[in-house]
LUMLUMBA-811309 format. One record per residue: residue in three letters; x, y, z of N, C-alpha, C in turn. Coordinates in steps of 0.05 Angstrom, whole numbers, plus 32768, in hexadecimal, padded with zeros to 4 digits. Example, Ala and Ser with C-alpha at 12.3 -4.5 7.8 and 13.67 -1.06 7.14 Angstrom:
% residues 2
ala81087F8E809C80F67FA6809C81087FBE809Cser81017FD3808E81117FEB808F81028001809D
//
This chain:
% residues 275
unk80117FE88000800080008000801280198000unk8010802C7FEE802180447FED801D80558006unk80338061800E8031807380258025808D801Dunk801780988030800A80B2802A801E80C9802Aunk801780DE801C802980F6801A802D81028036unk801981028047801C810D8062803080FE8072unk802F80E3806F804280D3807E805F80D88075unk806280DB805A807D80E08050808780FB805Aunk8076810E805A807F81298064808781278082unk8079811880918080811580AD809B810780B0unk809F80F380A080B980E480A180D080F68099unk80CC8108808780E2811A807F80EB812C8095unk80DA812F80A880E1814080BF80F2813180D4unk80F2811680D18100810580E5811D810380DEunk812C80FC80F1814980F980EE814E80E580D8unk816280EB80C6816680DA80AF816A80BD80B7unk817A80B780CC817F809C80D48165808F80DDunk8156809F80ED813D809480F78129809180E0unk812B80A480CE811980A280B7811E808980A7unk8138808180A5813F806980968133805080A4unk8135805180BE812A803B80CE810C803980CAunk8100805180CC80E3805280C980DB804880ADunk80EB8051809980E58048807E80E78029807Cunk80FC801F808A81008002808980E87FF48096unk80DF800080AD80C87FF480BB80B07FF680A9unk80AC800C809D8094800F808C80957FFC8074unk80AE7FF9806980B07FE6805380A97FC9805Bunk80B47FC3807580AE7FA8807F808F7FA58083unk80847FBA808E80677FB9809280587FB68077unk80627FC5806480557FC3804980587FA8803Dunk80727F9D804380777F82803880657F6E8045unk80637F70806080517F5E806F80347F618066unk802D7F7A806280117F7E805A800B7F72803Funk801F7F75802D801B7F6B801280187F4D8012unk802A7F40802380297F238025800E7F1A8031unk80067F2A80457FED7F2480527FD67F27803Eunk7FD87F3B802E7FC27F3F801A7FC27F298005unk7FDC7F217FFE7FDE7F0B7FEA7FD17EF27FF6unk7FD87EEC800F7FCC7ED4801B7FAE7ED6801Dunk7FA47EED80257F877EF080287F797EEE800Cunk7F867EFA7FF97F7A7EFA7FDE7F7A7EDE7FD3unk7F8F7ECF7FD77F917EB37FCD7F7B7EA27FDAunk7F797EA57FF57F647E9580037F487E9C7FFAunk7F447EB77FF77F2A7EBF7FEE7F257EB67FD1unk7F3B7EB57FC17F387EAC7FA67F317E8F7FA5unk7F3F7E7F7FB77F387E637FB87F1B7E5F7FC1unk7F157E6F7FD67EF97E6D7FDF7EE67E757FC8unk7EEE7E8A7FBA7EDD7E937FA37EDB7E7D7F8Eunk7EF27E707F897EF27E5A7F757EDE7E447F7Eunk7EE17E3E7F997ECF7E297FA37EB27E317FA1unk7EAD7E4B7FA77E927E547FA47E887E537F88unk7E9B7E5C7F767E957E5B7F597E8F7E3F7F50unk7EA17E2C7F5A7E9D7E107F527E817E067F5Cunk7E7C7E0D7F767E627E057F817E4B7E117F71unk7E4F7E2B7F6A7E3B7E387F5A7E377E2B7F3Funk7E4F7E227F337E4E7E157F1A7E3F7DFA7F1Cunk7E467DEC7F337E387DD37F387E1A7DD77F3Cunk7E157DEC7F4B7DF97DF37F507DEB7DFA7F36unk7DFA7E097F257DEF7E117F0B7DEA7DF97EFAunk7DFE7DE67EFC7DFB7DCE7EEC7DE37DBE7EF5unk7DE17DBC7F107DC97DAE7F1A7DB07DBC7F13unk7DB17DD77F147D997DE67F0D7D927DE27EF0unk7DA87DE17EDE7DA27DDD7EC27D977DC17EBDunk7DA37DAD7ECD7D997D927ECA7D7C7D917ED3unk7D777D9F7EEA7D5B7DA07EF37D497DAE7EDFunk7D547DC37ED37D457DD17EBF7D3F7DC07EA7unk7D557DB07E9F7D517D9D7E897D3B7D897E8Funk7D3D7D7E7EA87D297D6B7EB07D0D7D787EB1unk7D0E7D917EBC7CF57DA07EBE7CE97DA57EA2unk7CFB7DAC7E8F7CF27DB17E747CE67D987E68unk7CF47D817E6E7CEA7D687E637CCF7D617E6Funk7CCD7D657E8A7CB37D607E977C9E7D737E8Cunk7CA67D8C7E887C937DA07E7C7C8A7D967E60unk7C9E7D8D7E507C977D837E367C847D6B7E38unk7C8B7D597E4A7C797D417E4E7C5E7D4A7E57unk7C5D7D5E7E6A7C447D687E727C357D757E5Cunk7C447D837E4B7C387D917E347C2B7D7C7E21unk7C3B7D667E1C7C317D507E0B7C187D437E18unk7C1B7D3E7E337C047D337E417BEC7D457E3Funk7BF17D5F7E437BDC7D737E417BCF7D737E25unk7BE17D707E117BD77D6F7DF67BC57D577DF1unk7BD07D3F7DFB7BC07D277DF97BA67D297E08unk7BA87D367E207B907D397E307B7B7D4B7E22unk7B857D607E157B737D717E067B677D627DEFunk7B787D527DE17B6D7D427DCB7B587D2F7DD5unk7B5F7D227DEC7B4B7D0F7DF77B327D1D7DFFunk7B357D357E0B7B1E7D457E137B0D7D4C7DFBunk7B1B7D537DE47B0D7D597DCC7AFD7D407DC2unk7B0B7D297DC37AFE7D107DBB7AE67D0A7DCDunk7AEA7D0E7DE87AD47D0A7DFA7ABD7D1E7DF5unk7AC57D367DEE7AB07D4A7DE87AA07D427DD0unk7AAF7D377DBB7AA17D2E7DA37A8F7D167DAAunk7A9B7D037DBA7A8B7CEC7DC27A737CF57DD2unk7A777D087DE47A607D127DF47A4B7D1F7DE2unk7A557D2D7DCE7A427D3A7DBB7A327D247DACunk7A417D0F7DA37A337CF97D957A207CEB7DA8unk7A297CE87DC27A177CDB7DD579FE7CEB7DDAunk7A017D057DDC79EA7D167DE079D77D157DC8unk79E37D147DB079D37D127D9879C47CF77D98unk79D27CE27DA079C57CC77DA179B07CC77DB6unk79B57CD47DCD79A17CD57DE279897CE47DD9unk798D7CF97DCA79777D097DBF79677CF77DABunk79767CE87D9A79687CD67D8879587CC27D97unk79647CB67DAC79567CA27DBB793D7CAE7DC9unk79417CC77DD2792A7CD57DDF79147CD87DCBunk791B7CE07DB379067CE37D9E78F97CC87D98unk790A7CB37D9579007C997D9078ED7C907DA6unk78F67C957DBF78E57C8E7DD678CB7C9D7DD6unk78CC7CB67DCE78B47CC67DCC78A17CBA7DB7unk78AD7CB37DA0789D7CA77D8B78917C8C7D94unk78A27C7D7DA378997C637DAD78817C667DC0unk78847C7A7DD2786E7C7F7DE578557C887DD6unk78587C987DC278417CA17DB278347C897DA5unk78467C777D9A783C7C5F7D8C782D7C4D7DA0unk78397C4A7DB9782D7C3A7DCD78127C457DD6unk78117C607DD777F77C6C7DDD77E27C667DC8unk77EC7C687DAE77DA7C617D9877D07C447D9Aunk77E47C327DA077DD7C167DA277CA7C117DBAunk77CF7C207DD077BE7C1D7DE777A17C267DE0unk779F7C3C7DD177857C457DC877787C307DB5unk77897C267DA3777E7C117D9077767BF87DA0unk77867BF07DB4777F7BD97DC477657BDE7DD3unk77627BF77DDD774A7BFD7DEB77327BFB7DD9unk77357C067DC0771F7C047DAD771A7BE77DA5unk77307BD77DA3772D7BBB7D9C771D7BAC7DB2unk77257BB27DCB77177BA57DE276FA7BAD7DE2unk76F57BC77DDD76D97BD07DDC76CA7BC17DC6unk76D87BBE7DAE76CB7BB07D9876C77B937D9Eunk76DB7B877DAC76D87B6B7DB476C17B677DC8unk76BE7B7B7DDA76A87B797DED768E7B7B7DDEunk768D7B8D7DCA76757B8F7DB976707B757DAAunk76867B6A7D9F76837B507D90767A7B3A7DA3unk76857B3B7DBC767E7B267DD076607B287DD6unk76577B417DD9763A7B457DDE762A7B3B7DC6unk76347B437DAE76267B3A7D9676267B1C7D94unk763E7B107D9A76407AF27D9A762C7AE67DADunk762B7AF27DC576187AE87DD975FC7AE97DCFunk75F57B007DC375DA7B027DB875D57AEE7DA1unk75EB7AEB7D9075E87AD87D7A75E47ABC7D85unk75F47AB47D9A75F17A997DA575D57A967DB1unk75CB7AAB7DBE75B07AA97DC8759C7AA57DB2unk75A07AB47D9C758E7AB17D8575917A967D78unk75AB7A8C7D7675AF7A717D6B75A27A5C7D7Dunk75A47A607D9775987A4D7DA9757A7A4C7DA4unk756E7A647DA175527A657D9B754C7A587D80unk755E7A5E7D6C75597A527D52755C7A347D52unk75707A2A7D6375737A0D7D65755A7A017D71unk75507A0F7D8575377A057D9175207A057D7Cunk751F7A1B7D6E750A7A1C7D59750F7A087D43unk75297A047D3C753079F07D27752979D47D31unk752E79CF7D4B752779B47D55750979B07D53unk74FB79C57D5B74DE79C37D5974D579BF7D3Cunk74E379CE7D2A74DB79CC7D0D74E179B07D03unk74F979A57D0C7500798A7D0374ED79767D0Eunk74E5797A7D2874D179687D3374B779697D24unk74B079827D1D749779867D0E749A79797CF2unk74B2797F7CE574B679737CCB74B879547CCDunk74C5794B7CE374C6792E7CE674AA79227CE9unk749B79317CFA747F79287CFD747079297CE2unk7475793F7CD3746879417CB97471792B7CA6unk748C79267CA8749779117C96748A78F67C9Dunk748978F17CB8747C78D87CC0745F78D77CB6unk745278EE7CB9743678EF7CB0743478E97C92unk744678F77C83744578F27C66744C78D57C60unk746178CB7C6F746878AF7C6B7451789C7C72unk744478A27C88742E78917C90741878927C7Bunk741378AA7C7073FF78AC7C5B7406789B7C43unk7421789D7C3C742A788D7C257427786F7C2Aunk742E78677C43742B784B7C4A740E78427C49unk73FD78547C5473E1784C7C5473D6784A7C37unk73DF785C7C2673D7785A7C0A73E378417BFDunk73FB78397C06740878217BFA73F878087C03unk73EF78087C1C73E077F07C2573C777EB7C13unk73BC78027C0973A477FF7BF873AB77FB7BDBunk73C078097BD273C678087BB573D777F07BADunk73E677E47BBF73F977CF7BB773EB77B47BB0unk73D877AB7BC073CD77907BBA73C5778C7B9Dunk73B5779E7B9173AE77987B7473C6779A7B62unk73D977AC7B6873F177AE7B57740277967B59unk7406778B7B71741677737B75740A775B7B67unk73EF775A7B6973E277437B5B73E477467B3Dunk73E3775E7B3373E577637B167401775E7B0Cunk741577697B1A743077687B10743E774D7B16unk743877417B2E7447772A7B37743577117B3Bunk741B77147B36740876FE7B3C740A76F67B59unk740D770B7B6A741177077B8773F7770E7B95unk73ED76FA7BA573D576FE7BB473DC76FE7BD2unk73D577147BDF73DA77177BFC73C877057C0Bunk73D376F77C1F73C376E67C3173BB76F57C4Aunk73C9770C7C4F73C1771E7C6573C5773A7C5Cunk73B7774E7C6773BB776A7C5F73D777747C65unk73E077857C5473FA77927C5A73F877A47C73unk740F77A67C82740F77B77C9A742B77C07CA1unk742C77D17CB5744577DB7CC0744B77CA7CD9unk746477C07CDB746A77AE7CF1748877AF7CF9unk748F77A27D0F74AB77A07D1974B377837D1Aunk74CB777D7D1274D677627D1374EE77627D25unk74EE77507D397503774E7D4D751B773F7D40unk7531774D7D3C754877417D2F755C77367D44unk7559773F7D5D756A77357D73755B773D7D8Cunk756377307DA2755477377DBB755477547DC1unk753D77607DC1753A777D7DC77540778F7DB0unk754677847D98754C77947D817537778E7D6Bunk752D77A47D5F751777A17D4C751D77B27D33unk751377A87D1D751477B77D0374F777BD7CFCunk74F377D77CF574D877E07CED74D577DB7CCFunk74BF77CE7CC874B977C97CAC74A077D87CA5unk74A277EB7C92748B77FC7C8B747477EC7C7Eunk747C77DA7C6C746877CA7C5D746F77AD7C5Funk745D779D7C6B746377817C70744877717C6Eunk744B775B7C5F743377497C5D743A77307C4Eunk742D77197C56743176FF7C48741F76FC7C2Funk742876EC7C1C741876E77C04742276CE7BF6unk741576C97BDF741D76B17BCF741E76B87BB2unk743276AC7BA5743576AE7B88743576927B7Dunk741E768B7B6E741C76707B63741F765B7B78unk741576607B8F7415764C7BA4742D764D7BB7unk7442765B7BB07459765C7BC3745776747BD5unk746176727BED745E76877C017474769C7BFDunk746B76B57BFE747E76CB7BFB747776E07C10unk748A76F27C14748677097C27748A77237C17unk747777357C1A747A77507C0F748777617C24unk749F776A7C1E74AE777B7C3174B477957C23unk74A977AB7C2E74AD77C57C2074B277DC7C33unk74B877F27C2774BD780B7C3674B378227C25unk74A978377C33749E784E7C2674B078667C2Bunk74B878747C1674C8788C7C1874BB78A27C06unk74B778B97C1174AB78CE7C0274BC78D67BEAunk74D778D77BEE74EA78DC7BD8750078C77BDAunk750078B47BC87512789D7BC9752E78A57BBEunk7543789D7BCD755E78A17BC4756D78877BC5unk758578877BB87595786E7BB7759C78647BD3unk75A278777BE575A9786E7C00759278607C0Eunk757978697C077561785B7C137560783F7C09unk7567783A7BEF7566781F7BE4757A780E7BF2unk759378187BF675A878097C0375A078027C20unk759478167C2E758C78117C4A757677FC7C4Bunk756377FC7C38754E77E97C37755877CD7C32unk756C77CA7C20757877B07C1A758777A57C33unk759477B67C4275A177AD7C5B758D77A37C6Funk757677B17C70756177A87C827556778D7C7Aunk755377887C5F754A776E7C56755D77587C5Eunk7577775E7C5E758A77497C66758777427C83unk758177567C94757E77507CB07566773E7CB7unk755177427CA7753877337CAD7534771B7C9Bunk754777157C89754477007C75753D76E57C81unk754B76DE7C96754776C37CA2752F76C37CB5unk752476D97CBB750D76DB7CCD74F276D97CBFunk74F376DC7CA574DA76D97C9574DE76C27C81unk74D376AB7C8774D776947C7474C976997C5Aunk74D776917C4474CC76937C2A74D876AA7C1Aunk74CE76AD7C0274D876C17BEF74CF76DD7BF8unk74E276F27BF474DB770D7BFB74D8771D7BE2unk74C2772D7BE174BD773F7BCB74C2775B7BD6unk74DA77667BCF74E177817BD974D377977BC9unk74C577A87BD874B577BE7BCC74BE77D87BD9unk74C177ED7BC874C678087BD174B1781A7BC5unk74A378297BD6748E783B7BCD749778587BD2unk749378697BBE749C78857BC0748978967BB0unk748878B07BB8747A78C37BA8748978CA7B8Eunk74A378CD7B9174B378D47B7A74D078CC7B7Eunk74DE78C77B6774FA78C17B67750578C47B4Bunk751F78C47B48752B78C97B2D752D78AF7B1Eunk752F78B27B03753378997AF3754B78897AFBunk756078977B03757978897B0B757478787B24unk756578837B37755F78747B50754D785C7B49unk7539785F7B37752878497B2F753878337B22unk754B783B7B11755C78287B03756E78197B18unk757878287B2C7589781D7B41757978087B51unk7560780F7B58754F77FD7B67754A77E37B57unk754477E57B3D753F77CE7B2D755777BC7B2Bunk757077C87B29758877B87B28758C77A87B42unk758377B47B58758677A77B72756F77937B78unk755D77917B657547777D7B68753077877B78unk752D77A17B7B751777AC7B8A750177B37B76
//
């Protein structure tokens, strides 16, 4: 450290020999001070270097942390980007879902309207069915009445038919004897009549026209039936009846069918069957 001007001026006033000693002392002090400053400066420099190194290390760690932080930030940015994209997709999906829900709501509304229509139609159908049931009930009642009336009519017709049949039989009893004698030379030994023949215990066959007679001395039986309108089925039924009583009437049988009217085909069929 340089000496001040004031100090030099004071030293010039001192004895030369003493001044030299003082100068020597001052130089020694300056020398010691310089060395001391060098030592302090070196230690401080080393400390500074250490601090700088630590700062550098800290800076390096900071930069590394910054690098990591930047990487994390980038990853977060990418994740954020993906999140936003996913959110956009979810928003679109939500939009489509809402549209679908609206469509389903409309469809449900239409379904409910259709169900209401069907319910009304069902109600009308049930009312119509009830009406038909009532009509059916009335129809059945009327049918029941008609069946009763029809039964009565059939009974009346049956009675009338029997009456007509009896009339025909009665006329046959009177008209047949001369015709049989004329056509077959058959003379009745007893009058013709209506009778029953027992074909089995408790079982009888009704014969409308029945009477014994003779042809040239041999015994015969006139077996006949009267039908107001003769049909083929009547001829077949009459022939089956003849078979049942064949063994119960000894002698030849002269089968006779009397009718008010019949067709030429039925007459031909009867003749082929020997009636």
